[in-house]
N, C-alpha and C positions, 0 to 999 in steps of 0.2 A: 130828335127825330131825325131819320135818315130815309130817303127815299130813292129810288132809281127806276128808271123806264127800261122795259125790256130793249127796245131800239137803241138805247144808248150804250149796250153791250156789243161788241164785236163777236160775230158768227165766225166760228172755226170748225174744222173736221177734225173730231177728237180721234184717239186712237183706235176705237172700235169701229169707225165710220159712220158715226151719228153726226149731226150738226149740232153744236152747242153754244149757248152763251151761258157765261157764268153770271148768274145774277148776285149771288153773295160768296164770297170767299174771305177767309179770315186774312189772307195775304193780300188781298186786294180791295179790302173796304177799312173803314176806319171804325170798326166795331170789333168786339170781343166776342168771338165765336168759336164754337169747337166743330160746326158742322160747315159743309158748303151746301149751295142750292144750285142747280143749274137748269135751263130750259132746253128742251132736246127736239130736234125733228129728225124723222126717217120717211124716206119718200117711198111710194108705191111701189113695189116689187123686189125692194131692198132688205138687206140682212145686215144687221151689225157682225162685226167680228166677235166670235167667241173671247170670253176673257173673264178675267178674276180679279177681284179686289180685296185687299185685307181690311177694309172698313165695310159698314153695313150700308146698305142703299134702301130707299124707299121710292117708289116710281108711280106716279100720280098720271094717269092718262087724261089728257084734254080732249083729243080727237083721234079719229081713225080706228083700224082695227088690225088686230095680226096675233100672233103667237110668241109669247116669252117663254124662252126655255131655262130652266134652271136645273143644274147637276140631271140633266136626260129629262126632267119632267116637264110636262109641256102643259102651259094654260093660255086660255085666249083672253085677249085683252080688247077693251074697248074704252071709250070715254066716260070718264066715272069710274074706272076700276084703279085699285091700288094694289101694287106689289111690293113684298119685302124680300130682299135679298140678303142672306147671311154673309157675314165676312166668310170669303173664300170660295163664296158660290159661282160654280162656271156657268157663265150665262151668254145667252144671245138673244136681240130680238128681229122678228121678220115681221114685214109689213106686208099683210095680204089683201089689204083693202084699195079704194080707189083714190085715197086723198092721204096726205102726209100724216104718219101717226106724229103726234105733237104732247110732249110730257113734261113734266118737272120732275127733278131727280135730285133729293137730298141725300147726301155723303157723310156719314158720321164715324169717325172722326173725319174731317175735312179731306177732300180729293188731294193726293198728292201724285205725280207721275210715277214717283219710285214704288208707290202702292199696288200699282196697276201692272197685270200680266197680260197680254195680249196672245192667244194660244194660236194662232194662224196668221 
C-alpha cells in the first residue's frame, strides 16, 4: 500500500498558469505507473494559457464553474464534470465563477515538460 496526502505535495505554478500539486508521478513515486495524477486550481476570473500536450488527459472537476475550450469547442464545466482531452488537443480553461475551480487531472502517458507546448 502507498498513501499520499495532498498537503504533503508542494504547490507550483504550471506552464499553463494553473496551480498544481503532483499527487502521483512515476518519476516521483516508488510505484510502477504509466500515468500521472495532479490536483489543480484556477482562481476566479483567471484563464489558463492555451497549450497542447502529446499525452491524453482526463479532467475531473471538484468545484467551481467555468469554460473549457478544446480545439475551439467550448464546454461549460462545474463540479462533477469530467472532460477528456485527446493528444494534441489545443486547450485552455477559464474560471467564470466566484470560487476556485478545483480539479484532478490524469495524464497518460505521464506528464513530461518536453511533451507540453505553451501557445501564448
